[in-house]
LUMTINU-392051 format. One record per residue (C-alpha): z, x, y. Coordinates in steps of 0.25 Angstrom, whole numbers, plus 5000, padded with zeros to 4 digits. Layout:
ZXY;...
//
This chain:
549457925794;550757995790;551957945793;552958025802;554057935805;554157775801;555357675802;555657545798;556557455806;557057305804;557657215813;558457085806;559156975815;559256835810;557956785803;557256905810;556857025800;555857115807;555357255802;554857375811;554057495807;553657615815;552957735810;552557875817;551257915809;550358035814;548857985815;548258115815;548558265820;549458255830;549358105832;550458005828;550557865831;551757765830;551457635821;552457515819;552457385811;553357265812;553557135808;554557025800;555157085787;554257025775;552957025783;551657125786;552057205797;551357205811;550857345815;550857425828;550757555835;551357615847;550357735848;548957675851;548357815849;548957935842;550058015850;550758145848;551858165838;552858175849;552458045856;552357965843;553858005840;554257955853;553557825852;554057805839;555457835842;555357735855;554857625845;555957655835;557057655846;556557535852;556557455838;558057495835;558457465848;557957315846;558857315834;557957365823;558457445811;557957555802;557757525788;557257665783;555957715783;554857625782;554357555770;553057525776;552957405767;552657255767;553857205767;554957315771;556257305762;557557265767;558357405769;559857325769;560957415767;561957365756;562857345767;561957265775;561657175762;563157155759;563357125772;562157005771;562856955759;564356955764;563856885777;563156765768;564256775759;565156725771;564156635778;564156555763;565756565763;565756495777;564656395772;565356355759;566756325768;565756215776;565656295789;564356345789;563556325801;562056355802;562056415815;561556535810;560956525795;560656405789;561656375776;560456365768;559856505771;561156565769;561256505755;559756535752;560056685757;561256685747;560356655737;559356765738;560356865739;561056805726;562456825732;563256795721;564656795730;563956665736;564256585725;565556515730;565056485743;563756435738;564456335728;565256275739;564156255748;563856095749;562656035746;561955995760;560855905764;559956025767;559256025754;558656175757;560156215757;560456165745;559156225738;559656355743;561056335738;560456295724;559656415725;560756515730;561756455719;560556495709;560556635714;561956665716;562956575709;563256555695;563856445685;564756415696;563756355705;563356255693;564056135700;563456155713;561956175707;562156055700;562455985713;561356035718;560455985707;560755845711;560155865725;558955765728;558055875733;557355905720;557156065725;558756075728;558956015713;557856105705;558356235711;559756195708;559256165694;558756305693;560056375698;560856275689;559956325676;560156475681;561756485685;562256345679;563456335668;563056325654;563256185653;562556145665;561356235661;561356145649;561356005655;560256065664;559356105652;559655975646;559155905659;557955995659;557455975645;557555825649;556655835659;555455885649;554655825640;554955815626;553855905621;554356015631;555855995627;555456005612;554756145615;556056195622;556956155612;556056215600;555756345609;554256305607;553556395617;552256345612;552556195613;553256225627;551956275632;551056155627;551956065632;551956135647;550456145647;550355995643;551155955654;550656045665;549056045662;548855925653;549855815659;549855895671;551355845673;551755835687;553255845683;553555955693;554756015686;554556015672;554056175671;555356175680;556256125670;555656205658;555856335666;557456305667;557456275654;557056415651;558356475651;558856395639;557456405633;556856555636;555556545628;555156445640;555056565650;553756615643;553156475642;553356455658;552856585661;551556555654;551456425660;551756465675;550756585672;549556485673;550056365679;549156325690;549656325705;549256195708;549856045706;550556005698;551056135694;551356215707;552656135709;553256175695;552856335697;553456315711;554856265704;554656375694;554756475706;555956445711;556556425698;556256555694;556656615707;558156565706;558156585692;557656745694;556456715684;555656825689;554656785679;554356655682;554656695698;553656815696;552656735689;552356625698;552456695711;551456795706;550556675702;550856625717;550456765721;549156755714;548656605715;548256555728;548656425734;548056305727;547756245741;547656295755;548056205766;547356185778;547756235793;547156125800;547655995794;548656015784;547855985772;547256055760;546056055751;546656035737;545656065725;544356015734;545155905741;545755905755;547155845756;547455825771;548955795769;549355915759;550755915762;550855775758;550055805745;551055915742;552155825742;551655715731;551955735718;550555735713;550255825722;548755885721;549156005730;550156125728;550156275731;549656305743;549256435750;550456405759;551256375747;550756515740;551156595752;552456525754;552856555738;552356715741;553056735752;554356665747;554156765734;553856885744;555256855751;555956825738;555656965732;555857025746;557156975746;557557005732;557157155737;557957165748;559157095742;559057205730;559057085720;558857135706;557857025703;556857075713;556257165703;556157075691;555556965701;554557075706;554357115691;553856985686;553156955699;552257085696;552057065682;551156945685;550157015693;548957085685;547757165687;546957025686;547656985699;546957105707;545757055716;545557185721;545757255735;545057195748;544957225761;544857145774;544257185788;544857145803;544657185816;545957255823;545857225839;546357345847;546657275861;546857425867;545357465864;544857325862;544257365850;544157295835;544257385824;543957335809;545157345800;545057345785;546257305778;546357345763;546957255753;547357315738;547257255726;548157135724;548357125739;548456975738;549856955730;550956985740;552056975730;551557075722;551257165734;552657145740;553257205727;552257315725;552057355741;553157315748;553557455753;552057515752;551557595763;550157555760;550057405760;550457295769;550557145767;549757045777;550656935782;549656835781;548956845768;550156935761;549057015756;549357155753;548457265762;548357425764;549157465777;548357545787;548057665784;548257635769;546857625762;546557565747;546257705743;547657765746;548257715732;548857835727;549357865712;550557865717;550557725722;549857675709;551057735702;550457865696;551257985696;550958085706;550958225705;551958315711;552758195715;554158235717;554858135709;554558005704;554357885714;553857985725;552757905728;553157775738;553657655732;552857525737;553457425730;554557325737;555957375734;555957495726;557457505725;557357375717;556357415707;557057565705;558257485700;557457395691;556657485682;556657385670;555757295679;554757415682;554757435667;554357295664;553157305677;552657435670;552557375657;552057235660;551357245673;549857215673;549357245687;549157385693;549857385706;551157335699;551057425688;550957535699;552057485706;552857485693;552457625689;552757695703;554157615703;554557655689;554257815692;555157795704;556157705697;557457805694;557657745680;556257765675;556757865663;557657755657;556657645658;555357745653;555457695640;554357715628;554057555628;553757565644;552857695642;552157645631;551757505641;551457615651;550457685644;549957555640;549557495654;548157495659;548657565672;548557715674;549957745682;550657665671;549957755659;550257885668;551857835670;551957805654;551357955652;552358015661;553657945656;553157975643;552958115644;554358125652;555058055641;554458135629;555258245623;554458325612;555758385606;556358235603;555058145602;555358005608;554657915596;554457785605;553857865618;552957925608;552457805601;552257735614;551257845617;550657835605;550557675605;550057665619;548557645623;548457765633;547657875627;548457975634;549757935630;549357915615;548758055616;550158105622;550858025611;550058105599;550258235605;551858205606;551658135591;550858255585;552058345591;553158265585;552458235572;553358275562;554658215570;553758075571;553258065557;554658085551;555057945555;554457825549;554557735560;553657835568;552657845557;552557695558;552257695572;551157795570;550457715559;550657605569;550257655581;549057575587;548357685595;547157745587;547557895591;548757885586;548257835573;547257935572;548558035574;549157985563;548057975553;547658135557;549058185556;550058105548;549858125532;550358055521;551158175515;552058175528;552858045522;553658025510;553557895502;554657815508;554357855522;552757805519;553157685512;554157655524;553057685533;552057595526;553057465525;553357475538;551957485545;551457365535;552757295539;552357315556;550857315554;550657175553;551857145564;551157225574;549957145574;550057005579;549156905571;548356875583;548057025586;546757065592;546057115579;545157215587;546357295590;547357265578;546357295568;546057445570;547557475573;547857405560;546757475552;547357605558;548657565553;548257545540;547357665539;548557765542;549457685532;548557705521;548257845525;549657895526;550457805516;549557785505;550457775494;551557695501;550357595504;550157565489;551657515489;551657445502;552557305503;551557195498;552157095508;551957195518;550457185514;550557055514;550757045528;549757135532;548657035523;549256905530;548956975544;547656925550;547257045556;546157115547;546557245547;547857215543;547457145531;546457265528;547757345527;548457245518;547257245508;547257405508;548657415505;548457315495;547157395488;548057515487;549357455483;549957485471;550357335467;549257285458;548357175461;548957075452;550357105458;549957065472;550456935477;549456815475;549456785489;549056935494;547656895487;547556775495;547956835508;546856935505;545756845501;546056735512;545856855523;544856815534;544456975534;543357005521;543857145520;545157085516;544656985507;543757085500;544857165498;545757055492;544657025482;544657175479;546057175476;546057045469;545057125460;546157215456;546857115448;546757135433;545657075425;546456975418;547056935431;545556925439;545156845426;546256755428;545856735442;544356725440;544256585447;544856675460;543656785458;542656675458;543156615470;542956765477;541456745472;541356635479;542256665491;541856635505;541956785508;540856865505;541857005503;542556925493;541356885485;540857035486;542257085482;542457005471;541157055462;541757175455;542957095453;542057015445;541357125439;542757175433;543157045429;541857015421;542057145413;543357095409;542956955405;541456945403;541556785401;541956795416;540656835420;539756735414;540756625418;540756685433;539156695433;538956545428;539956505438;539356565450;537956565446;537756415450;538056455466;536756535466;535956415468;536956335476;537156365491;538156465496;539456415500;539656545507;538656635513;538256745504;538956695492;537656695484;537456855488;538756885482;538656805471;537356875466;538057015468;539056955460;538256915448;537457055449;538657135451;539657075442;538856965433;537657045429;537957055414;537956895414;536656865420;536056845405;536956705405;536356645415;535356535410;533856545414;533956405421;535056455429;534156575434;533056475437;533956405446;534356535453;532856565455;532656425461;533756415469;533856415484;534656545486;534156695486;535356755479;535056645467;533556685467;533956835467;534856815454;533956735448;532856835448;533756945443;534056835432;532556805429;532256965429;533257005419;533656865410;532556765410;531256795401;530156735410;529156745398;529756615394;529856555408;528756445412;527656525419;527656415431;529156465433;528756605435;527756565444;528656485451;529356615454;528256665461;528556555471;530056615475;530656665486;531156795480;530256905480;530856955467;530456805458;529156805465;528856945459;529356915446;528456795444;527356885448;527757005437;527756895428;526356835430;525756985430;526357005417;525956865411;524356845415;524056775402;525056685404;524956665419;523256635415;523656535404;524756465412;523756455425;524456335430;525756395430;525256525436;524656455448;526056415452;526156545457;525256495469;526456405473;527256515478;527356525494;527556665494;526356745499;526656865489;526656765477;525156705482;524756835483;525056885469;524656745464;523356755469;522956895465;523556855451;522656735448;521556805454;521756935443;522256865432;521656725432;520056725428;519056615429;519356555415;520856535421;520456445433;520256295431;519756195441;521156135441;521856275444;520856315454;520856185461;522556195461;522456335467;521556255479;522656155480;523756235483;524456215497;524256355502;522856365508;522656515505;522756485490;521856365491;520856465496;521156555486;520956445476;519556415482;519156555479;519656555465;518856425462;517456505469;517956615460;518056535445;517056415448;516556355437;515256275439;515756165428;517056155437;516356125450;516455975449;517955985446;518256085457;517555995468;518455875463;519755945462;519556015476;518955885483;520455835482;520955945491;521355905506;521056055510;519656045520;519356195514;519256135499;518556005504;517456085510;517456175498;517156045489;515956025498;515256145490;515356065477;514855935482;513355955481;513556035466;514555955460;514555805466;513155785470;512555675460;513855645454;514255515461;515555525452;516055645458;515655605472;516455485471;517555575466;517455655479;517755525488;519155575493;518655715496;517555645505;518355565512;519255685514;518255765520;517455665528;518755615535;519155745540;519155765556;518855875563;518755965550;518055995537;516555965545;515756045534;516455965522;516155835529;514655895532;514455915517;515255795512;514255705521;513055785516;513555755502;513855615503;512555595511;511755645500;512355595487;512555455494;510955445498;510555495483;511455405476;512055255478;513255275471;513555385478;513255295491;514155195488;515355285488;514855355500;514755225510;516255175508;516655335510;515855355522;516155215529;517555245528;517455385533;516555345546;517655255551;518655375554;517755505555;517255555568;516055515575;515055625570;515455595556;515455445558;513955455563;513655535549;514355435540;513655315546;512355385544;512655415530;513055255529;511755225536;510955305527;511555255514;511555115518;510055125520;509855195507;510755095499;510554975508;511354885496;512654985499;513854915505;513954995518;514754965531;513454995538;512254905541;510954975545;510054895556;508754925558;508254945573;507754825580;506254845586;505954815600;
//
């Protein structure tokens, strides 16, 4: 609805301070309403209307004027156009303010003469108000006020002296420090620390130092921030000291030891709002306020704004639930020195309101401290504190219509932080603060979707002038007089609404041009907020003169992260190219520019012939000097390495001759830097440098070779290889260490250096070969060293292979490592006469895991068949290979080249005795193929000793032909018979043949029977029931055949009946 008329009134009398606002608004075409708001200043205003239904404009004006007259007749005064905000500001005139100050001074003068009577104001309130207004003229009166029994008066007096007085109040403050009330003594101590004489402050410092533990005193005297932080951490978290004021003591000492402030801010940023810590936090809050330390005050109050109470009091019995335990008498608990409770929800609300009141009164009093306090408070909020917008729903009952209407209340982001919202939206038409929860909400009819570009701080097209958009923040006039604080906010804030306020306020600031520096523009362009980026671009365009380029402004755009700004800066750079490149400092900054787009422009548009030798050398030296300083040792490699590589590429491209004469100390700084790209650049410069390798400092080689980066170490070896051959030979032990280095790139890079030195001194090749050869049959100390040594041998020491003894070659072949096998295979092919090697050893090669060696054995046997047939036992060693390819070769080879006369029963039986079953079966086939009748008995006796059931069955084929009728042969087969007949669940055919054979031969020969009876008797005791019956039958037959035969069985004739 459009506002036609509005007015803001106030009424102040005694302690009463009321506000009344009225508006005439257009509700629709030809329809108007008159609404009003009223309440105490500083609280959410209640709303009402004088027109239940819309009326005509004439009627609305009549109602509006009548209401306005009623209020002014009651004593309400105009404050100008209504602010429509959360807490309307006091628009007191300068004359009224001066009148108030004069009246306070008059009252203080009366009180200092001892004639004050508390019939109007209590003296303590008067003194407190004096401190609030910082009335410097009140000092002589305050000093003469005597201490009273009222400790609040004494507290107010000490506080007011700290705000208004100077060193003349020292004695008074020392008197107040002697108060028995610790609150009075503490605030007087703070005031004395602020305004006391140098002697008094020194005495206070000595006293405060004496209160601290020895470790903290030592840290302060040594200005050691790290030790101080460790000591505080130990006291706070490990010992959990309940000494209530050691943080307070250290804080007061920060005046003498400035480094303490940063440490305390770090501690306060995370110190829990709970016992035993909160009491110390509260001491520091009050001290910070009196000392006007906006950083401490802002940090603590922002944390109060963000942190809910540690516990919540019960509304019924005065108790509270504290960490799962219900404490009925919470007041008594809070008074205990070891209290388990602190920072209740009520305490939080009290401290929030106290801060709200302080900021409001500072603003109303036009106190210059308002903007630093507000600034440091706003800087504590971040986007991470945003809990998002929300809504609540209530029913609004209308007694006239007797109906309830659903009302939706919209709360914006960050609505739960009253201190933040007071500063940002005190004069806002859009928002109001709820009285109970102090939450920010949209004031009807405003809705969340109404946030405009102007309210976000973005420039509006067609705006008549800067600041045309409405200012919503508290006390904009104070911000207009503090552009330096707005600049700090613009640069350091991390919160979107704070940023939007700072952008809008800076746009409206009358001094914005004076403070629009290139540094500020750079910071604005790097912000994550579009409104900051837009402001930075706007200021940059306004401030840049193409005819007289501002170099700092130009590089602010080139160095920022905003692509749009980079593009604009590059266009300006292109236009002013000749002028910019005339100055060495500008060229250095171009080379050191961190944005890839700027580096690409430099690469494409700048050539080496633009610079004379003196300038080229100067640029090179300055870049090499600055580059290591611009990258901290703990820089993130992912971002730092590409930039340093870009700088190095440009330097080598544009100044190739100057790089060859670069200062070696500068190069050493590059090599000593922990960043890989930095060291890589140093190496590239060294490899191009005119200084010969032998003239380089010895420590430089050590730096290269001990680098944690492989490429740098490899380049270090390469550079070492550029030494003269004489020096290399003198340092040959270094080369040997390179060959055995833990780093593979070092071992690989040394190979060509060794090749060069071997040509210079042939004896070195033999010496190195025999020195390193034993490593092949030893376990690797470092992974890959065998492979690199093999490459070294093959590429650099090949001519010296002939000097390796044959026994060493066979040792390589028999080693456990593949690289040794490869080297041994190569040496065996080239430098060993196999004809002189025993055939059995050659056959052993077929058993080798290296295919090349197995193939070598096969080729040798194919080429030396007569020798293989002659040394048959050695040839059969080929069968010992576990490799299928060797087995197939051997099988085919023997079947092809060995004739019947080459085979003896011993050879064939030895094949059958092989551990591999397929070889055994092949051996039987060979026996069948090459069988000679005269060898049958020999085969039977030899094969019978084999445990394989298949061979045992095979032997049964020989029994009737070569054992029948030969008791001596049957006796020799005793263990064979035992083995066959003792089998369980196997060898059934062999058993039956053996039983039949033994039965036949024993019945035919008593000599044989004498051997069979004990055999069968032994077997019958252990074999299965079926075979046992067979045994008993055979024993019975033999007993009957040979009655005199000693047998375990007795035959009884059956009785006749």
